C-alpha positions in Angstrom: 4.8 14.1 21.2 6.0 14.2 17.6 4.5 12.1 14.9 7.8 10.3 14.4 7.9 9.4 18.1 4.3 8.2 18.0 5.1 5.9 15.0 8.3 4.7 16.7 6.4 3.8 19.9 3.7 2.0 17.9 6.3 -0.1 16.1 8.1 -0.9 19.3 4.9 -2.1 20.9 4.0 -4.5 18.0 3.6 -8.1 19.0 3.9 -10.7 16.2 2.0 -13.9 17.2 2.5 -17.3 15.4 0.4 -20.4 15.9 0.7 -23.9 14.4 -0.1 -27.5 15.0 -3.6 -26.9 16.6 -5.3 -29.5 14.4 -5.4 -33.3 14.9 -6.8 -36.4 13.2 -10.1 -35.9 15.0 -10.6 -32.2 14.1 -9.5 -28.7 14.8 -8.0 -26.1 12.5 -5.2 -23.6 13.0 -7.1 -20.9 11.1 -10.0 -21.4 13.4 -7.8 -20.9 16.4 -6.7 -17.6 14.7 -10.3 -16.7 14.3 -11.2 -17.4 18.0 -8.1 -15.5 19.2 -8.7 -12.4 17.1 -12.3 -12.3 18.2 -11.2 -12.5 21.9 -8.4 -9.9 21.4 -10.8 -7.5 19.9 -13.4 -8.2 22.6 -10.8 -7.3 25.2 -9.8 -4.1 23.5 -6.5 -5.3 22.2 -5.7 -3.7 18.8 -5.2 -6.2 16.0 -3.4 -4.5 13.1 -2.6 -5.3 9.5 -4.2 -8.5 8.2 -3.8 -12.0 9.7 -1.5 -14.3 7.7 -2.1 -17.9 6.7 1.3 -19.2 5.9 1.4 -22.5 4.0 4.6 -24.4 4.8 6.8 -26.8 2.8 4.4 -29.6 1.6 7.2 -32.1 1.6 7.8 -32.2 5.3 7.1 -35.7 6.5 5.6 -34.6 9.9 3.4 -31.8 8.4 -0.1 -31.2 9.8 -3.2 -31.9 7.7 -3.4 -28.4 6.2 0.2 -27.6 6.7 -0.6 -24.0 7.5 0.4 -21.7 10.3 -1.3 -18.5 11.4 0.3 -15.1 12.0 -1.4 -12.2 13.8 0.0 -8.8 14.6 -1.3 -6.8 17.6 -0.4 -3.4 19.2 -0.1 -3.8 22.9 2.2 -2.6 25.7 1.3 -5.7 27.8 2.8 -8.8 26.1 1.9 -11.0 29.2 -1.8 -10.2 28.7 -1.7 -11.1 25.0 0.2 -14.3 25.9 -2.4 -15.3 28.5 -5.3 -14.7 26.1 -3.7 -16.8 23.4 -2.8 -19.7 25.8 -6.3 -19.8 27.2 -7.7 -20.3 23.7 -5.1 -22.9 22.8 -5.6 -24.9 26.0 -9.4 -25.1 25.3 -8.7 -26.4 21.7 -6.2 -28.9 23.1 -8.9 -30.5 25.3 -11.5 -30.5 22.5 -9.5 -32.1 19.7 -6.4 -33.6 21.4 -4.0 -31.3 19.4 -0.5 -30.3 20.4 -0.3 -26.6 19.4 2.7 -24.3 19.4 2.6 -20.5 20.0 5.3 -17.8 19.8 5.2 -14.1 20.5 8.0 -11.9 19.2 8.8 -8.2 18.8 10.2 -6.4 15.8 13.9 -6.9 16.7 13.3 -10.6 17.2 11.4 -10.8 14.0 14.3 -9.2 12.0 16.8 -11.7 13.6 14.6 -14.7 12.9 13.5 -13.9 9.3 16.7 -14.9 7.4 16.8 -18.2 9.3 13.1 -19.3 9.1 12.1 -18.1 5.7 13.2 -21.4 4.2 10.4 -23.2 6.1 8.3 -22.6 2.9 10.6 -24.7 0.8 13.0 -26.8 3.0 12.9 -28.9 6.1 14.0 -26.8 9.0 15.5 -29.0 11.7 13.8 -28.6 15.2 17.3 -28.4 16.7 18.0 -25.2 14.8 14.7 -23.8 16.0 15.6 -24.6 19.6 18.8 -22.6 19.2 17.0 -19.6 17.7 14.4 -19.6 20.4 17.0 -19.8 23.1 19.3 -17.1 21.6 16.5 -14.7 20.9 14.7 -15.4 24.2 11.4 -15.9 22.5 8.2 -16.3 24.5 6.6 -19.6 23.6 4.0 -22.2 24.5 4.4 -25.6 22.9 3.3 -29.2 23.6 6.0 -30.4 21.1 8.7 -28.5 19.3 7.8 -29.5 15.7 5.0 -26.9 15.7 7.5 -24.2 16.6 8.9 -24.1 13.1 5.5 -23.1 11.6 4.7 -20.8 14.5 8.0 -18.9 14.0 7.4 -18.7 10.2 3.9 -17.3 10.6 5.0 -14.8 13.2 8.0 -13.7 11.1 6.9 -13.7 7.5 4.6 -10.7 6.8 4.1 -11.3 3.0 5.3 -7.8 2.2 7.3 -8.9 -0.8 6.4 -10.9 -3.9 3.1 -12.6 -4.7 0.2 -13.3 -2.3 -3.6 -14.1 -2.4 -6.5 -13.9 0.1 -8.8 -16.5 1.5 -12.2 -15.9 3.2 -12.8 -18.7 5.6 -16.3 -19.4 7.0 -16.6 -21.6 10.1 -19.2 -24.1 11.3 -21.3 -23.9 14.4 -20.3 -26.5 17.0 -23.6 -28.5 16.5 -22.8 -29.0 12.8 -19.2 -30.2 13.1 -18.9 -33.8 12.2 -22.0 -33.8 10.0 -22.0 -33.4 6.2 -21.5 -29.8 5.1 -24.6 -28.3 3.6 -23.6 -26.1 0.7 -25.7 -25.6 -2.5 -23.4 -26.4 -5.4 -25.4 -24.1 -7.8 -24.7 -21.1 -5.6 -20.9 -22.0 -5.8 -21.3 -22.1 -9.6 -22.9 -18.6 -9.4 -19.9 -17.1 -7.6 -17.5 -18.9 -9.9 -19.2 -17.3 -12.9 -19.8 -13.8 -11.4 -16.4 -13.5 -9.7 -14.3 -15.5 -12.2 -11.8 -12.6 -12.5 -11.3 -12.4 -8.8 -11.6 -16.0 -7.4 -10.1 -19.4 -8.2 -10.3 -23.1 -7.2 -14.0 -22.9 -6.3 -15.3 -25.9 -8.2 -14.1 -28.6 -10.6 -17.0 -30.1 -12.6 -19.3 -31.5 -9.9 -16.6 -31.5 -7.2 -16.6 -28.6 -4.8 -13.0 -27.3 -4.2 -13.8 -24.7 -1.6 -15.0 -27.2 1.1 -12.8 -29.5 3.2 -13.8 -33.0 3.8 -12.8 -33.7 7.4 -14.3 -33.0 10.8 -12.6 -29.6 11.1 -14.6 -26.5 11.7 -14.1 -24.9 8.3 -17.4 -24.6 6.3 -15.8 -23.2 3.1 -13.0 -21.1 1.9 -13.2 -18.6 -1.0 -9.8 -17.9 -2.5 -9.0 -14.9 -4.6 -7.2 -11.7 -5.4 -9.2 -9.0 -3.7 -10.6 -9.3 -0.1 -13.5 -7.0 -0.9 -14.6 -9.2 -3.8 -14.4 -12.3 -1.5 -16.7 -10.6 1.0 -19.1 -9.8 -1.9 -19.0 -13.3 -3.2 -19.8 -14.8 0.2 -23.3 -13.3 0.1 -24.2 -15.5 -2.9 -23.3 -18.8 -1.1 -26.3 -20.8 0.1 -25.2 -23.0 3.0 -25.9 -24.0 6.6 -25.6 -21.0 8.8 -21.9 -20.3 9.6 -20.6 -19.4 13.1 -18.6 -16.5 11.5 -16.0 -15.7 8.9 -12.7 -13.9 8.5 -10.2 -13.0 5.7 -6.6 -14.0 5.7 -3.7 -12.9 3.5 -1.8 -15.9 2.4 1.0 -17.4 0.2 -1.5 -20.0 -1.2 -1.6 -20.4 -5.0 1.7 -18.5 -5.5 4.3 -21.2 -6.2 6.3 -19.5 -3.5 7.8 -22.9 -2.4 9.3 -23.7 -5.8 12.8 -22.2 -5.3 15.4 -22.2 -8.1 18.2 -24.5 -7.2 21.0 -26.6 -8.8 20.9 -30.4 -8.4 24.1 -30.2 -6.3 22.2 -28.0 -3.8 19.3 -30.3 -3.2 18.3 -32.0 0.0 15.5 -34.5 0.7 12.3 -32.7 1.4 13.1 -29.6 -0.8 10.5 -28.0 -2.9 12.3 -26.9 -6.0 12.3 -25.5 -9.5 15.0 -27.1 -11.7 16.1 -26.0 -15.2 17.5 -29.3 -16.6 18.0 -31.3 -19.8 16.5 -34.7 -20.5 19.4 -37.3 -20.3 17.5 -40.5 -21.2 14.4 -41.8 -22.9 11.4 -42.1 -20.6 10.6 -45.4 -18.9 7.4 -46.7 -17.5 7.5 -48.5 -14.1 4.4 -49.6 -12.4 2.4 -46.9 -14.1 4.9 -44.2 -13.2 6.9 -42.4 -16.0 10.6 -41.9 -15.0 13.4 -40.2 -16.9 16.9 -39.1 -16.0 17.4 -35.3 -16.1 20.5 -33.2 -15.4 22.2 -29.9 -15.4 25.8 -29.4 -16.3 27.1 -31.2 -13.2 24.7 -33.9 -11.9 21.7 -36.0 -12.8 18.6 -37.2 -10.9 15.4 -39.1 -11.6 12.2 -37.2 -12.4 9.0 -39.1 -11.6 5.6 -38.5 -13.1 2.8 -40.3 -11.3 -0.8 -41.1 -12.5 -2.2 -38.1 -10.5 -0.6 -35.6 -12.8 -2.8 -36.6 -15.7 -1.8 -35.1 -19.1 1.7 -34.3 -17.8 2.5 -38.0 -17.6 1.6 -38.4 -21.3 3.8 -35.4 -22.2 6.6 -36.9 -20.2 6.5 -40.1 -22.4 7.1 -37.9 -25.4 10.2 -36.2 -24.1 13.6 -37.0 -25.8 17.2 -36.7 -24.8 18.5 -33.1 -25.0 15.1 -31.5 -24.5 15.4 -28.5 -22.2 12.7 -28.5 -19.5 11.8 -26.9 -16.1 10.4 -29.3 -13.5 8.8 -28.2 -10.3 8.1 -30.5 -7.4 9.5 -32.2 -4.2 12.7 -34.1 -3.7 11.7 -37.5 -2.4 13.7 -40.7 -1.6 12.5 -42.5 -4.7 14.9 -44.7 -6.7 17.8 -43.4 -4.5 17.2 -39.7 -5.2 14.4 -38.2 -7.3 11.9 -35.4 -7.7 8.2 -36.0 -7.7 7.2 -33.7 -10.6 4.1 -31.5 -10.0 4.5 -28.9 -12.8 6.4 -29.1 -16.2 7.6 -26.4 -18.5 8.9 -27.6 -21.9 11.4 -24.9 -22.8 13.1 -26.2 -26.0 12.7 -29.4 -27.9 15.7 -31.1 -29.4 15.6 -31.8 -33.1 14.5 -35.4 -33.8 16.3 -36.8 -36.8 15.9 -40.2 -38.6 18.5 -41.6 -41.0 17.6 -43.8 -44.0 19.6 -45.5 -46.7 19.9 -43.6 -49.9 17.3 -43.9 -52.7 18.0 -45.8 -55.9 19.0 -43.3 -58.6 16.9 -45.3 -61.1 13.7 -46.3 -59.4 13.9 -44.0 -56.3 13.2 -47.0 -53.9 15.3 -47.3 -50.7 18.5 -49.2 -51.3 19.6 -52.1 -49.2 23.0 -52.5 -47.4 25.5 -54.5 -49.3 28.3 -54.1 -46.8 31.5 -52.0 -46.6 29.4 -48.8 -47.1 28.0 -50.0 -50.3 24.3 -50.3 -51.3 22.3 -52.3 -53.9 18.8 -52.1 -55.4 16.9 -55.3 -55.3 14.5 -54.0 -57.9 16.9 -52.6 -60.5 19.8 -55.0 -59.7 22.2 -52.1 -59.3 25.1 -53.0 -57.0 28.1 -51.4 -55.4 26.5 -48.0 -55.1 28.4 -45.6 -52.9 25.9 -42.9 -51.9 25.3 -40.8 -48.7 22.5 -41.7 -46.4 19.4 -39.5 -46.2 18.5 -37.6 -43.0 15.0 -36.2 -42.2 13.7 -34.0 -39.4 10.7 -35.6 -37.7 8.0 -33.4 -36.2 7.6 -33.7 -32.5 4.3 -34.8 -30.9 4.5 -32.1 -28.2 5.1 -28.3 -28.2 7.0 -26.0 -25.8 4.8 -24.6 -23.0 3.5 -25.0 -19.5 1.9 -28.3 -18.5 -0.1 -28.6 -15.3 -1.9 -31.5 -13.4 -5.7 -31.6 -13.0 -6.9 -28.9 -10.5 -8.0 -31.5 -8.0 -4.4 -32.6 -7.6 -3.2 -29.1 -6.7 -1.8 -28.5 -3.2 -2.3 -25.3 -1.3 0.9 -23.5 -2.5 0.6 -24.5 -6.2 -0.4 -21.7 -8.5 -3.4 -22.5 -10.8 -3.4 -21.6 -14.5 -5.9 -18.7 -14.0 -3.5 -17.0 -11.7 -0.7 -16.7 -14.2 -0.4 -13.1 -15.2 -2.1 -11.9 -12.0 0.9 -12.1 -9.7 1.4 -9.3 -7.3 4.7 -7.7 -6.3 4.6 -6.8 -2.6 2.2 -4.8 -0.5 2.1 -2.1 2.1 2.0 -2.9 5.7 -1.1 -1.6 7.4 -1.3 0.0 10.8 -5.0 0.1 10.6 -7.3 -1.9 12.9 -8.3 -5.2 11.3 -12.0 -5.4 10.6 -12.5 -8.2 8.0 -14.1 -10.5 10.5 -17.6 -11.3 11.7 
């Protein structure tokens, strides 16, 4: 058997698994299902290859799950039925425990190539379930689902391999069953240690006295260390002092990449879109019930930009914008005030010149002249009248400067790129045929 045939056989026997919607209001976590499934696949001798994917989906979908993340796993197996049965057994167990309604898909490489152009917008747009139904039927996809909404995320996670563009990693540690539902025991000083020692490689660990790497619900996640290098995350884990975890694993993910902010024109927008718009300010800012609003537009259409209290300094910056300022706004299209964008990030590109006009100065005493009517001026101090002089114009310095403006880190959602990641963006990766081992 030639090397080329061996590689071809390997690629033909890849199975791409996608899972979503396995959490609920009372607990559960899709990444934990991924952890349990990978452990079981490895135990049964099924080869898990590459690195599992945590795909964060469009945060503006109304029916999103709590974490709005789906899990993708790639395995090498000639027995797809066996892989399906292992996955379904895990999902059914979770269903009973947390009353979730999970979705599962299994696809091969040909199906993945067919689906990818259709499903890639799940990161930034609302994908209608009816479209997913048609895709599944046409491609004859193997699935298991309690409701079809989860199939969008499952297909996205199975299909999107994060081979192009930016990506990060997250090491997730999970709680033992007896601890779930109790307060998480994590020493905050140990988190400060890793934040200091691994500052170059990690992000969003802590904000003042508030831990950012721990969730707050009843889900099984103990903590998640996010960063640029999986090896550094595994090193950093050793410094965390906490309750004893059940285990841990590393995901590759589109978190903290701004992948969902897609460049669009206003004419292309739909409700629920996550977008990046290059626009001009069309009106002076207004404050309504604590929210700053302003009209913005491109060369064709206008819409309302909204800055809520949560965005902190950005809201103050918005109050200082003037008509004709050129800005970039990033956020979600929401049904506010007919049609508007909830701004999450702001880039001030170019400030318009602010000019004030004053009456001319008296040629004798240099004080400002008063209007006399019909374009004439008089000086009430020198008693000069009937003066015909041009008005004076002055450029006024602006209170803001061009640049990037971000909300407080506690406001950040999963996909939003934090300041310390700017300049660290990656540009694609190599697909790995090696057995996955970053799990314990």
